[in-house]
FIZAKOL-327087 format. One record per residue (C-alpha): residue number from 1; x, y, z. Coordinates in steps of 0.1 Angstrom, whole numbers. Layout:
! FIZAKOL-327087
> NUM;X;Y;Z
...
END
This chain:
! FIZAKOL-327087
> 1;87;88;-130
> 2;50;91;-128
> 3;35;116;-103
> 4;16;92;-82
> 5;-22;98;-77
> 6;-22;100;-36
> 7;6;132;-44
> 8;-19;147;-71
> 9;-49;146;-48
> 10;-25;164;-19
> 11;-15;188;-41
> 12;-57;196;-52
> 13;-60;192;-14
> 14;-40;219;-4
> 15;-57;240;-31
> 16;-87;236;-14
> 17;-78;241;25
> 18;-44;261;19
> 19;-39;280;-13
> 20;-10;278;-36
> 21;14;303;-23
> 22;11;323;-55
> 23;4;367;-55
> 24;-30;377;-66
> 25;-30;390;-98
> 26;-41;423;-88
> 27;-81;441;-91
> 28;-88;426;-124
> 29;-92;390;-111
> 30;-106;401;-80
> 31;-136;421;-97
> 32;-140;390;-122
> 33;-143;363;-89
> 34;-165;389;-75
> 35;-189;401;-105
> 36;-193;360;-113
> 37;-201;349;-74
> 38;-228;377;-75
> 39;-239;364;-110
> 40;-245;329;-89
> 41;-260;349;-60
> 42;-288;368;-82
> 43;-295;342;-108
> 44;-281;311;-103
> 45;-299;293;-131
> 46;-284;317;-160
> 47;-249;321;-142
> 48;-222;324;-168
> 49;-192;300;-156
> 50;-158;290;-167
> 51;-152;256;-174
> 52;-120;247;-156
> 53;-109;259;-122
> 54;-89;261;-95
> 55;-103;261;-55
> 56;-90;274;-25
> 57;-97;307;-11
> 58;-125;300;-28
> 59;-146;300;2
> 60;-131;331;11
> 61;-144;344;-15
> 62;-176;338;-9
> 63;-173;355;23
> 64;-161;386;13
> 65;-185;391;-15
> 66;-213;379;13
> 67;-201;406;36
> 68;-188;432;16
> 69;-217;432;-14
> 70;-245;419;3
> 71;-244;425;40
> 72;-253;392;50
> 73;-221;379;60
> 74;-234;364;100
> 75;-221;343;126
> 76;-248;315;111
> 77;-233;321;76
> 78;-199;318;90
> 79;-205;287;107
> 80;-223;274;77
> 81;-192;282;55
> 82;-167;271;80
> 83;-184;238;76
> 84;-186;236;40
> 85;-142;243;40
> 86;-143;214;64
> 87;-165;192;44
> 88;-155;173;11
> 89;-178;195;-9
> 90;-155;223;-26
> 91;-131;194;-31
> 92;-156;172;-51
> 93;-166;207;-68
> 94;-132;213;-78
> 95;-129;178;-92
> 96;-160;177;-110
> 97;-148;212;-129
> 98;-113;198;-136
> 99;-129;165;-155
> 100;-160;182;-167
> 101;-184;168;-142
> 102;-213;184;-135
> 103;-216;199;-100
> 104;-249;189;-96
> 105;-241;156;-80
> 106;-226;176;-48
> 107;-255;196;-45
> 108;-279;171;-21
> 109;-246;167;2
> 110;-246;209;-2
> 111;-280;211;7
> 112;-282;186;35
> 113;-255;205;54
> 114;-276;237;45
> 115;-308;223;61
> 116;-285;216;92
> 117;-282;255;93
> 118;-311;267;84
> 119;-324;297;85
> 120;-298;312;61
> 121;-301;346;43
> 122;-293;332;8
> 123;-314;304;-11
> 124;-295;269;-12
> 125;-292;269;-48
> 126;-279;304;-45
> 127;-249;295;-24
> 128;-238;264;-38
> 129;-238;282;-75
> 130;-214;307;-59
> 131;-192;285;-41
> 132;-189;266;-72
> 133;-184;300;-88
> 134;-157;309;-70
> 135;-137;276;-72
> 136;-143;278;-110
> 137;-124;311;-111
> 138;-100;301;-87
> 139;-85;271;-106
> 140;-90;288;-137
> 141;-67;316;-125
> 142;-44;295;-113
> 143;-38;265;-139
> 144;-11;290;-154
> 145;11;267;-129
> 146;30;245;-155
> 147;42;218;-132
> 148;6;215;-114
> 149;-10;217;-151
> 150;12;190;-163
> 151;7;169;-135
> 152;-29;171;-130
> 153;-34;164;-171
> 154;-8;131;-162
> 155;-34;118;-134
> 156;-66;130;-153
> 157;-76;91;-159
> 158;-73;82;-122
> 159;-87;113;-115
> 160;-114;106;-131
> 161;-119;71;-120
> 162;-124;85;-84
> 163;-154;107;-99
> 164;-185;81;-98
> 165;-178;71;-64
> 166;-177;104;-52
> 167;-207;116;-71
> 168;-229;85;-60
> 169;-220;93;-18
> 170;-227;128;-26
> 171;-258;120;-41
> 172;-270;96;-9
> 173;-272;125;9
> 174;-305;131;-5
> 175;-317;102;16
> 176;-313;118;51
> 177;-346;141;57
> 178;-343;151;87
> 179;-305;156;95
> 180;-292;168;131
> 181;-286;201;140
> 182;-256;218;134
> 183;-256;225;170
> 184;-258;191;180
> 185;-236;180;151
> 186;-206;198;165
> 187;-218;188;205
> 188;-213;153;197
> 189;-184;152;173
> 190;-168;172;204
> 191;-176;147;221
> 192;-164;116;203
> 193;-130;135;195
> 194;-125;140;235
> 195;-131;103;235
> 196;-108;95;209
> 197;-85;120;223
> 198;-81;105;260
> 199;-82;67;245
> 200;-50;74;225
> 201;-31;97;243
> 202;-10;75;266
> 203;14;40;264
> 204;21;23;290
> 205;55;15;296
> 206;69;-7;323
> 207;96;10;346
> 208;119;2;378
> 209;90;21;394
> 210;58;1;379
> 211;42;10;350
> 212;43;44;337
> 213;20;59;314
> 214;37;81;288
> 215;23;109;265
> 216;22;93;230
> 217;38;124;219
> 218;70;121;243
> 219;80;87;231
> 220;65;78;195
> 221;89;88;169
> 222;66;103;142
> 223;66;79;109
> 224;81;86;80
> 225;65;68;52
> 226;79;57;18
> 227;56;49;-14
> 228;60;26;-40
> 229;60;37;-72
> 230;40;7;-87
> 231;9;2;-68
> 232;10;-33;-70
> 233;47;-35;-59
> 234;47;-54;-26
> 235;81;-48;-3
> 236;103;-71;6
> 237;99;-80;43
> 238;124;-63;66
> 239;151;-87;68
> 240;151;-89;33
> 241;149;-58;16
> 242;177;-38;2
> 243;180;0;15
> 244;152;21;4
> 245;164;51;-10
> 246;129;67;-17
> 247;124;97;-4
> 248;99;96;22
> 249;68;116;35
> 250;72;133;66
> 251;40;122;94
> 252;25;155;88
> 253;24;160;53
> 254;6;123;46
> 255;-14;125;75
> 256;-27;159;56
> 257;-29;145;19
> 258;-37;108;16
> 259;-71;97;1
> 260;-64;56;-2
> 261;-33;44;14
> 262;-18;10;25
> 263;7;12;52
> 264;28;-24;53
> 265;53;-29;76
> 266;71;-56;94
> 267;59;-69;129
> 268;58;-44;158
> 269;72;-16;130
> 270;50;8;141
> 271;17;1;120
> 272;-9;3;150
> 273;14;30;166
> 274;9;53;138
> 275;-32;50;140
> 276;-28;55;172
> 277;-11;87;168
> 278;-36;97;141
> 279;-64;95;162
> 280;-45;117;191
> 281;-36;138;169
> 282;-67;148;146
> 283;-89;143;177
> 284;-69;167;201
> 285;-68;196;170
> 286;-103;190;170
> 287;-106;197;209
> 288;-83;222;205
> 289;-104;242;180
> 290;-135;232;201
> 291;-118;252;231
> 292;-105;283;207
> 293;-133;289;187
> 294;-116;322;175
> 295;-85;310;166
> 296;-82;310;126
> 297;-53;293;124
> 298;-61;257;125
> 299;-59;236;94
> 300;-92;224;81
> 301;-74;191;70
> 302;-64;183;105
> 303;-102;185;113
> 304;-114;150;102
> 305;-126;126;133
> 306;-103;97;128
> 307;-128;63;134
> 308;-104;33;136
> 309;-116;-3;131
> 310;-97;-26;145
> 311;-102;-55;118
> 312;-95;-84;143
> 313;-121;-75;164
> 314;-146;-68;138
> 315;-139;-99;122
> 316;-148;-120;153
> 317;-183;-97;159
> 318;-187;-104;122
> 319;-183;-144;132
> 320;-206;-138;157
> 321;-232;-121;138
> 322;-227;-132;102
> 323;-245;-101;88
> 324;-226;-73;109
> 325;-215;-47;92
> 326;-181;-22;93
> 327;-208;7;93
> 328;-224;-18;125
> 329;-189;-19;140
> 330;-187;21;137
> 331;-219;30;150
> 332;-210;9;183
> 333;-178;26;189
> 334;-195;60;187
> 335;-231;53;207
> 336;-217;57;241
> 337;-212;92;231
> 338;-247;95;223
> 339;-260;84;251
> 340;-260;51;235
> 341;-290;60;207
> 342;-287;38;181
> 343;-309;62;159
> 344;-287;96;169
> 345;-254;77;163
> 346;-264;59;130
> 347;-273;99;117
> 348;-242;113;127
> 349;-222;88;114
> 350;-241;89;80
> 351;-238;129;81
> 352;-202;128;93
> 353;-191;99;63
> 354;-212;123;34
> 355;-199;151;45
> 356;-165;137;43
> 357;-154;149;78
> 358;-138;116;93
> 359;-110;100;84
> 360;-113;62;83
> 361;-86;37;98
> 362;-86;-1;90
> 363;-60;-15;112
> 364;-48;-51;111
> 365;-56;-66;79
> 366;-30;-93;83
> 367;-42;-102;120
> 368;-73;-115;100
> 369;-53;-152;95
> 370;-75;-176;71
> 371;-67;-160;38
> 372;-101;-165;26
> 373;-116;-142;50
> 374;-88;-117;47
> 375;-98;-114;12
> 376;-133;-111;21
> 377;-124;-83;44
> 378;-103;-66;18
> 379;-135;-65;-4
> 380;-157;-52;26
> 381;-128;-24;29
> 382;-131;-15;-9
> 383;-171;-20;-11
> 384;-171;6;25
> 385;-147;34;11
> 386;-166;32;-22
> 387;-198;41;-10
> 388;-185;67;14
> 389;-153;77;-12
> 390;-163;112;7
> 391;-134;101;34
> 392;-99;95;31
> 393;-92;58;45
> 394;-60;40;56
> 395;-51;-1;58
> 396;-25;-14;79
> 397;-10;-44;73
> 398;20;-67;75
> 399;41;-72;45
> 400;41;-109;46
> 401;9;-122;32
> 402;-6;-91;21
> 403;-3;-100;-18
> 404;-22;-126;-11
> 405;-52;-105;-3
> 406;-43;-69;-13
> 407;-71;-44;-16
> 408;-83;-26;-46
> 409;-57;-7;-73
> 410;-67;29;-61
> 411;-50;24;-29
> 412;-11;39;-29
> 413;9;16;-12
> 414;34;34;16
> 415;63;13;35
> 416;66;20;69
> 417;106;35;67
> 418;131;22;91
> 419;146;36;116
> 420;173;54;108
> 421;204;56;133
> 422;193;94;143
> 423;161;81;151
> 424;175;50;165
> 425;194;71;190
> 426;163;95;202
> 427;143;67;210
> 428;167;47;226
> 429;177;78;247
> 430;137;89;253
> 431;126;50;266
> 432;163;50;288
> 433;146;83;303
> 434;110;63;307
> 435;121;31;322
> 436;146;42;343
> 437;144;85;352
> 438;176;87;341
> 439;189;124;335
> 440;191;132;297
> 441;230;132;295
> 442;234;99;312
> 443;205;84;290
> 444;228;98;261
> 445;259;82;275
> 446;239;48;274
> 447;223;51;239
> 448;256;59;226
> 449;266;25;245
> 450;238;0;235
> 451;247;16;198
> 452;278;4;199
> 453;270;-30;214
> 454;238;-32;186
> 455;260;-23;157
> 456;277;-55;144
> 457;253;-80;160
> 458;217;-64;157
> 459;215;-35;138
> 460;192;-47;116
> 461;167;-57;143
> 462;169;-23;159
> 463;155;-7;128
> 464;121;-22;136
> 465;106;-3;169
> 466;97;-33;186
> 467;129;-48;185
> 468;145;-17;195
> 469;124;-12;226
> 470;131;-49;237
> 471;167;-48;234
> 472;165;-16;252
> 473;151;-30;284
> 474;169;-60;279
> 475;203;-40;277
> 476;192;-15;311
> 477;188;-45;331
> 478;217;-64;321
> 479;241;-44;303
> 480;243;-65;271
> 481;222;-78;243
> 482;214;-117;226
> 483;221;-115;192
> 484;192;-140;183
> 485;158;-132;177
> 486;142;-165;200
> 487;170;-150;221
> 488;158;-115;227
> 489;123;-124;230
> 490;137;-154;257
> 491;156;-122;274
> 492;128;-101;272
> 493;102;-129;288
> 494;125;-139;316
> 495;131;-105;325
> 496;101;-93;330
> 497;84;-124;347
> 498;113;-137;368
> 499;136;-108;374
> 500;109;-75;375
> 501;92;-79;405
> 502;125;-86;427
> 503;143;-58;412
> 504;116;-34;425
> 505;112;-59;460
> 506;79;-69;452
> 507;69;-106;459
> 508;46;-123;446
> 509;33;-153;457
> 510;23;-182;430
> 511;35;-218;427
> 512;74;-222;419
> 513;73;-259;406
> 514;65;-250;373
> 515;78;-231;343
> 516;61;-196;339
> 517;72;-197;301
> 518;59;-230;298
> 519;25;-216;315
> 520;25;-189;286
> 521;37;-211;259
> 522;2;-233;271
> 523;-19;-201;268
> 524;-5;-191;234
> 525;-13;-219;218
> 526;-46;-220;233
> 527;-55;-187;218
> 528;-35;-187;188
> 529;-55;-190;151
> 530;-88;-181;167
> 531;-104;-146;163
> 532;-125;-152;194
> 533;-95;-155;213
> 534;-69;-131;202
> 535;-91;-101;201
> 536;-87;-108;242
> 537;-102;-134;266
> 538;-117;-125;299
> 539;-104;-140;332
> 540;-132;-163;333
> 541;-117;-177;298
> 542;-81;-177;318
> 543;-91;-194;348
> 544;-107;-222;329
> 545;-75;-226;308
> 546;-54;-226;336
> 547;-73;-253;356
> 548;-71;-272;327
> 549;-34;-267;327
> 550;-27;-270;363
> 551;-47;-304;365
> 552;-26;-319;343
> 553;0;-308;367
> 554;-12;-313;405
> 555;-31;-344;412
> 556;-50;-323;439
> 557;-80;-306;424
> 558;-82;-281;448
> 559;-46;-273;448
> 560;-49;-273;406
> 561;-76;-246;415
> 562;-60;-222;440
> 563;-25;-220;416
> 564;-52;-211;389
> 565;-61;-181;409
> 566;-30;-172;421
> 567;-16;-169;382
> 568;-51;-152;367
> 569;-43;-125;397
> 570;-8;-126;384
> 571;-14;-124;344
> 572;-43;-100;352
> 573;-19;-76;371
> 574;15;-75;367
> 575;25;-97;335
> 576;42;-80;312
> 577;36;-102;280
> 578;-1;-96;286
> 579;-22;-66;292
> 580;-56;-52;301
> 581;-72;-40;267
> 582;-108;-34;282
> 583;-126;-37;312
> 584;-114;-73;321
> 585;-103;-84;288
> 586;-66;-95;284
> 587;-41;-104;253
> 588;-6;-104;244
> 589;9;-69;245
> 590;19;-75;211
> 591;10;-103;182
> 592;51;-110;183
> 593;48;-123;214
> 594;21;-143;211
> 595;38;-160;182
> 596;67;-166;198
> 597;49;-185;233
> 598;32;-204;204
> 599;67;-213;181
> 600;80;-221;216
> 601;50;-245;226
> 602;45;-267;195
> 603;88;-269;193
> 604;82;-281;225
> 605;56;-305;220
> 606;73;-323;191
> 607;105;-339;204
> 608;123;-338;174
> 609;132;-313;145
> 610;120;-344;118
> 611;89;-343;145
> 612;81;-306;143
> 613;90;-302;104
> 614;65;-329;98
> 615;38;-332;125
> 616;34;-295;133
> 617;46;-274;100
> 618;45;-290;72
> 619;5;-287;66
> 620;11;-247;76
> 621;42;-242;55
> 622;22;-259;22
> 623;-6;-234;26
> 624;13;-203;31
> 625;-2;-203;67
> 626;21;-192;101
> 627;47;-178;82
> 628;62;-164;115
> 629;54;-189;139
> 630;70;-216;113
> 631;101;-199;110
> 632;105;-189;144
> 633;98;-224;160
> 634;123;-237;135
> 635;149;-214;146
> 636;142;-221;184
> 637;150;-255;174
> 638;179;-258;155
> 639;191;-227;176
> 640;235;-234;180
> 641;231;-269;170
> 642;245;-281;141
> 643;233;-316;141
> 644;197;-301;147
> 645;200;-278;118
> 646;214;-309;92
> 647;186;-334;105
> 648;161;-301;94
> 649;179;-299;63
> 650;179;-335;59
> 651;141;-335;68
> 652;137;-307;42
> 653;151;-326;11
> 654;131;-357;22
> 655;102;-340;19
> 656;113;-319;-12
> 657;119;-352;-32
> 658;94;-377;-16
> 659;63;-359;-14
> 660;41;-345;-41
> 661;27;-313;-38
> 662;3;-292;-58
> 663;26;-271;-79
> 664;15;-241;-56
> 665;20;-260;-22
> 666;54;-270;-36
> 667;58;-232;-41
> 668;51;-220;-7
> 669;72;-249;6
> 670;104;-240;-16
> 671;97;-206;-5
> 672;98;-213;33
> 673;129;-240;27
> 674;149;-212;14
> 675;141;-185;40
> 676;150;-213;62
> 677;187;-214;49
> 678;194;-180;66
> 679;192;-197;101
> 680;203;-236;92
> 681;239;-239;100
> 682;250;-270;81
> 683;283;-281;63
> 684;286;-271;24
> 685;280;-304;14
> 686;245;-303;27
> 687;236;-267;19
> 688;249;-275;-17
> 689;219;-303;-17
> 690;193;-280;-6
> 691;199;-248;-33
> 692;202;-276;-60
> 693;171;-291;-50
> 694;154;-258;-42
> 695;167;-244;-75
> 696;160;-271;-103
> 697;127;-272;-89
> 698;121;-234;-93
> 699;129;-240;-127
> 700;108;-267;-137
> 701;78;-253;-117
> 702;85;-217;-133
> 703;86;-236;-170
> 704;53;-252;-165
> 705;35;-236;-137
> 706;40;-201;-127
> 707;65;-171;-129
> 708;63;-167;-92
> 709;88;-189;-80
> 710;114;-165;-95
> 711;113;-147;-63
> 712;126;-183;-41
> 713;155;-180;-63
> 714;162;-142;-49
> 715;150;-158;-12
> 716;176;-185;-19
> 717;210;-160;-28
> 718;193;-132;-1
> 719;195;-161;27
> 720;228;-176;17
> 721;250;-144;11
> 722;269;-148;41
> 723;283;-185;27
> 724;300;-168;-6
> 725;295;-174;-42
> 726;280;-212;-34
> 727;248;-202;-44
> 728;260;-188;-80
> 729;281;-221;-84
> 730;253;-244;-80
> 731;235;-225;-103
> 732;268;-220;-131
> 733;265;-260;-127
> 734;228;-263;-132
> 735;228;-236;-161
> 736;255;-254;-182
> 737;237;-288;-195
> 738;201;-265;-196
> 739;213;-231;-222
> 740;232;-261;-237
> 741;209;-282;-244
> 742;173;-282;-267
> 743;148;-256;-263
> 744;121;-263;-233
> 745;98;-247;-211
> 746;123;-252;-185
> 747;159;-237;-204
> 748;134;-205;-215
> 749;125;-200;-177
> 750;162;-205;-165
> 751;172;-176;-190
> 752;140;-154;-176
> 753;157;-162;-141
> 754;192;-148;-155
> 755;172;-112;-166
> 756;155;-110;-133
> 757;159;-75;-125
> 758;132;-76;-94
> 759;128;-100;-63
> 760;107;-120;-87
> 761;91;-120;-124
> 762;65;-97;-132
> 763;30;-108;-144
> 764;10;-76;-142
> 765;35;-60;-124
> 766;26;-69;-88
> 767;39;-88;-56
> 768;73;-76;-65
> 769;103;-52;-54
> 770;135;-41;-68
> 771;167;-57;-59
> 772;196;-59;-84
> 773;206;-90;-63
> 774;193;-115;-86
> 775;209;-97;-116
> 776;242;-90;-103
> 777;245;-130;-88
> 778;244;-144;-124
> 779;260;-120;-145
> 780;292;-141;-154
> 781;264;-171;-163
> 782;250;-144;-185
> 783;281;-132;-203
> 784;289;-169;-205
> 785;265;-177;-223
> 786;254;-145;-243
> 787;268;-157;-280
> 788;249;-191;-280
> 789;215;-173;-271
> 790;223;-144;-297
> 791;225;-174;-320
> 792;196;-188;-314
> 793;180;-152;-311
> 794;186;-151;-352
> 795;170;-182;-360
> 796;140;-179;-339
> 797;113;-150;-323
> 798;110;-163;-294
> 799;144;-167;-281
> 800;150;-133;-299
> 801;122;-116;-274
> 802;141;-135;-247
> 803;176;-124;-261
> 804;167;-90;-253
> 805;148;-93;-217
> 806;181;-109;-206
> 807;207;-85;-221
> 808;185;-57;-238
> 809;211;-50;-268
> 810;212;-57;-307
> 811;177;-44;-313
> 812;177;-31;-348
> 813;196;-62;-357
> 814;167;-84;-345
> 815;143;-66;-355
> 816;154;-66;-393
> 817;158;-100;-390
> 818;118;-112;-374
> 819;98;-80;-378
> 820;72;-71;-363
> 821;72;-110;-346
> 822;101;-96;-323
> 823;77;-74;-304
> 824;40;-91;-305
> 825;34;-124;-288
> 826;11;-145;-273
> 827;-1;-133;-236
> 828;5;-163;-209
> 829;11;-164;-174
> 830;42;-181;-179
> 831;62;-151;-195
> 832;74;-119;-178
> 833;57;-90;-182
> 834;90;-73;-202
> 835;87;-102;-231
> 836;49;-103;-236
> 837;47;-64;-236
> 838;84;-59;-251
> 839;66;-41;-284
> 840;44;-16;-264
> 841;71;-7;-240
> 842;94;-2;-269
> 843;68;18;-287
> 844;65;39;-249
> 845;105;43;-250
> 846;106;53;-287
> 847;83;80;-277
> 848;95;95;-247
> 849;130;95;-259
> 850;118;110;-295
> 851;91;139;-278
> 852;120;150;-254
> 853;96;150;-224
> 854;110;126;-201
> 855;80;118;-175
> 856;70;77;-165
> 857;87;43;-171
> 858;75;8;-172
> 859;110;-11;-169
> 860;147;-8;-173
> 861;145;-9;-211
> 862;174;13;-224
> 863;168;22;-261
> 864;196;49;-273
> 865;182;76;-294
> 866;191;63;-329
> 867;170;27;-318
> 868;141;53;-306
> 869;140;67;-338
> 870;144;34;-359
> 871;118;19;-336
> 872;93;47;-341
> 873;99;52;-378
> 874;98;17;-387
> 875;69;5;-366
> 876;48;32;-375
> 877;54;28;-417
> 878;48;-5;-411
> 879;13;-8;-393
> 880;6;19;-416
> 881;12;-2;-446
> 882;-7;-26;-430
> 883;-37;-4;-424
> 884;-42;6;-456
> 885;-40;-35;-469
> 886;-63;-39;-439
> 887;-46;-65;-419
> 888;-39;-52;-390
> 889;-53;-78;-368
> 890;-26;-105;-387
> 891;-1;-84;-369
> 892;-13;-85;-327
> 893;-22;-120;-315
> 894;-57;-118;-302
> 895;-46;-131;-271
> 896;-28;-104;-260
> 897;-61;-84;-251
> 898;-52;-84;-213
> 899;-18;-58;-218
> 900;-37;-33;-234
> 901;-48;-9;-203
> 902;-12;-3;-185
> 903;10;4;-212
> 904;-20;18;-239
> 905;-33;45;-210
> 906;4;60;-200
> 907;11;59;-238
> 908;-20;78;-245
> 909;-8;107;-215
> 910;16;111;-233
> 911;9;116;-265
> 912;-25;138;-254
> 913;0;157;-233
> 914;29;161;-263
> 915;1;169;-295
> 916;-13;202;-271
> 917;23;215;-269
> 918;42;240;-293
> 919;70;219;-309
> 920;91;227;-343
> 921;82;212;-371
> 922;109;182;-368
> 923;87;170;-337
> 924;55;168;-351
> 925;61;138;-371
> 926;69;122;-345
> 927;36;130;-327
> 928;16;117;-354
> 929;36;88;-358
> 930;27;81;-319
> 931;-7;88;-325
> 932;-16;69;-354
> 933;5;37;-335
> 934;-19;44;-303
> 935;-50;40;-323
> 936;-44;10;-346
> 937;-28;-6;-313
> 938;-56;4;-290
> 939;-84;-14;-317
> 940;-58;-40;-328
> 941;-68;-56;-298
> 942;-101;-56;-307
> 943;-107;-32;-276
> 944;-135;-6;-291
> 945;-146;2;-254
> 946;-110;16;-248
> 947;-107;33;-283
> 948;-139;50;-276
> 949;-135;62;-240
> 950;-105;78;-253
> 951;-116;93;-283
> 952;-155;97;-279
> 953;-161;128;-262
> 954;-177;123;-228
> 955;-181;160;-216
> 956;-191;189;-226
> 957;-181;203;-257
> 958;-157;231;-241
> 959;-137;208;-226
> 960;-136;181;-252
> 961;-98;161;-256
> 962;-95;186;-283
> 963;-56;171;-286
> 964;-67;141;-306
> 965;-94;160;-323
> 966;-72;184;-337
> 967;-41;163;-352
> 968;-54;163;-387
> 969;-55;199;-384
> 970;-25;207;-371
> 971;0;183;-389
> 972;-2;176;-426
> 973;9;145;-427
> 974;-6;106;-439
> 975;-3;99;-401
> 976;-26;124;-392
> 977;-46;120;-419
> 978;-53;81;-413
> 979;-63;93;-378
> 980;-89;113;-389
> 981;-102;88;-412
> 982;-102;63;-385
> 983;-123;85;-362
> 984;-146;94;-385
> 985;-152;54;-387
> 986;-164;48;-353
> 987;-198;43;-365
> 988;-189;13;-385
> 989;-156;-10;-389
> 990;-123;5;-378
> 991;-101;-12;-396
> 992;-113;-20;-429
> 993;-90;-8;-461
> 994;-92;32;-468
> 995;-116;45;-495
> 996;-94;46;-526
> 997;-82;77;-541
END
């Protein structure tokens, strides 16, 4: 498994700030560091610095020298170096040193920081060179730790790609001519931190004695974050995902180590609560450090100011002013702490961002509803975080819809781990204590009862923090928990609206001749879908909408106005489902309530199940919009009703057979249809008709339009598991005639489905999650047709590639028949990743096995040692012969250009690593064969830029990529000699036939 980029960045950060916990190697090393620093201080232009580096305690090294050797460690110097340590500068110098990048790009930021502390007893350049010297010495003395070194080597390219953005940001420091002084900077920073701490300290909890503010630390369970091994992988929503066995990051470790991260979760899963907790904790650390200046135990990684951007609010402001940018939003957020001086706020923000002393939290990407607007928002986030690459950045989003508008691949994806049983118990106990003032032992007893009640009917729901909280409230109120999600929302609403105040002997006088739940449904229908209103509405807006509601209800306009006024007071005073988010601004407490009431409203207005689907939902379904609302509305309409569920199935079948959708629209429709089978309880005959229609249309669309519809098959299997083997039986009936028939796009795609190990097919390894549901469900069909498919594989190379994808055996036999035609095919969006990349994956796995180094794998391909040896030997000999003949281009299709980077880059990492190790002679041929294959494959794709990026040095002479350069000298075989000849021909055509003799 590859070491994730953000894990490596976390390790590197720990080097800078806390140091690797290893002993000093004695007086010799200390003396060496001291000499290097002194040389830099005395003559920065001629300091002889090492080329590799580690970096922490580097600042401490400088402090020791300044104090012991020069007697210049004053308070001002101490404050300056503390600010340097808190900034991104040491981390940047470390990255620059490791990648062979000039440290000069960090100097403008260092100089800017220097100016804020002037006067200092050393020249700015001398201090900068001293710090650089210390960092390089530190890394040089720590790099012997092999695990770290190998991890760094593996991730070198990912680190190098960040250098450009980091350098650009640091150089931009030169544009700030008159920075805010360090004293004023610290004063404002502390002031902002105190404001952020206060704003995020408490959570409102409704109790039997009224609203109670509970400290966030006493109620919130700190999140565990589970990284996704594939940066492009999108996980399943909560209800569909298999148990995730991936080790999780503890909250504190994640908070201190992430650089670019996306947190994906379900509605109510704790995404916004996580950002609130991060804001509170970081702001709290800053205020504690300010109150205890003599305490040295604060971690520098906790000294970054949290800046949260509520994306829904930002979208609203941008709609009002299209020139409004993220920078403007942040200025508006901090201006009040700068005496409303925009000029000061701008300078302060620039310095915070350039120095890397802020954490950027982009909350609620999914709440930008329009897909186009969401993609634009993602692009703006990417641009801003690239411009200020010095600052860590975090984005939160729901899982559903993230794949439609993801941020860049340099963001590591994480999911919020579901609550485990211990966390469910702990949260239940804490919430019961908060809402009923129970003693700890009584709360524990009630929690045990709650867990027992929800074990059978709502075990998955209680893993979600929001839904767990709702069920605890209902349980505390009535002693039982509904087993339907819409019923949970309904019961919670009834509890809060109709019974809450009565139980506290509070009488709220408002008209009793209408349904309060209906009124909230009306409000939700007026609010949902608009960035302007979803972000919050004021009392005037509420009064206008309620007057309109009651004008329909009552003939007397005065009575309508009076009722509207009373309800405005109720909503702004006691209504639990809506809350005040700012002075006079109100919104639904959580988006889930807004969606529930809106779904309930449109279901009631539709009049019938057919009317609901055709009149209210269909247009949104085919556009992949309103996913939660669509399913909630249909579930409410059909709840515990067999006839209504049957009506829904019949309506969806009729739409599916009669309407003519564009392929992408039909795929969206089938996705909705498949998911709805989870709650539409109908007789088997109707269910079979539905499954048959969905499967047949998926096979047609997948063979001719897009592989992505394979995920719909996974959805259907997941939704119908409780109905036994019914989906498998339907697929078997479909598969028989199709697999026995002539070759076709549909037949090929059916085989792709039968061999699917994930929730969908991978084209560029995006938008899928791992599950063996499809693989296990269709095991018998695969076995029944294996012999037939192998017979076809013998006769046709394309069938052979498909056979190997599905069954993963008989590689040597098929290769002996088809040769390289088995491995290399044209690239197409209708061919899964594993099939179009088969040759590269085979070679990659062969090198991995033959070199015996382990490491990352791209799929579930399993080669035996014998097959690995055969693949590497046979293919390298064949390619060598082709190279001699000058016919390399005839082997690899020109259309395969788009598959060069993902596999070949990792292939290069392997070879670069193993070629630099001491190894027995028996392994050297493996290395030279692998390196030769990499070279010819890289340029075989006409990819001179990629080839030259790896082989032509872009670093200083002391940090050249010596591994490839030294191959011809290390190994005396024909492949190494071929590599030398190819490298020497970089200036000219690379793949001419070799010179005779």
